[in-house]
C-alpha positions, 0 to 999 in steps of 0.5 A: 689101814682104813679110809675116812670116807663113808662106804656103803655095803653095795660099794663094798660088794662092787669092789674088785677082788684080789691082790690078797685083800679082804675087807670089812665095813664098820659103820661105813668105814672100810677096813682092810683085812690082811691075809691070814697065815697057814696056822689060822687057815688050818684051824679054820678048816678043821673047825669048818669041816667038822661043823659043816659035816654035822650040820649037813648030816642033821639038816640043821641049816647052813654053814658059811666060809670065811668070805661070806659077808653079813650085813649087820647094820645100815646107814651107815652100813656094817658088813662083817665076815667071820671065819666060820658061820652057821644059820639055823634052818628055822632062820632061813627064809623060804625065799633066799635073799638076793645075791650079795651080803646076807641080811643080818647076823648068823646064829653062830659067828666064829673068829679064829685069831691071827697073830696081829689081831688086837684085843680091842678089835676082837672085842669090837667084833664080839660086841658087833656079832652079839648086838646084831643078834648072834646067839653065840660067838666062838673066839678060837685062839691058836696061840693059847690053844683055847676056845672062848664061847660067848652066849652074851657078854655075861655068859662066857666060857673058856675051854683049853686043852682037854676041853670039849667045844659044845654047840649048845644051844645053837648047834644041838649035839655038836661037839669037838675036842679043843685039842683036835682043832689045834692038832 
């Protein structure tokens, strides 16, 4: 479900929260994001906890949770919110951005698929993240128990059972068993 009136990032930020709705903004079009199911949340938390602990332990930067909006484009505005994200320490400005959406893309955007996600919508998100400057996009598919890593549209790797998700080159040294994400 979406609107046809153009919405700005500032208007999105001012919208009331609650009633089980999340929103993203794509070229000024407001998109309602349905709440995710429990399996989605479990996978998000497993990956988030491991990534955040590793990043904190090595002082590599900052990880963000699913409600964090990133302003990827302006006029018309695009604000996306991945399930997990990371910004490397050397990309964090000395003076933090003002309150609101983070200006620009994270270094890593992770999208955990829900049963209702459509291929075209997922492809659109991958393109948006990469075009905005993400160094890596991870697509985690709980149904297939796979993780697809995009470093570009041409540099793609799919890992399944028995595979290891590697953080290179974005989060050096990070690794996590794909099986562990879906345990």
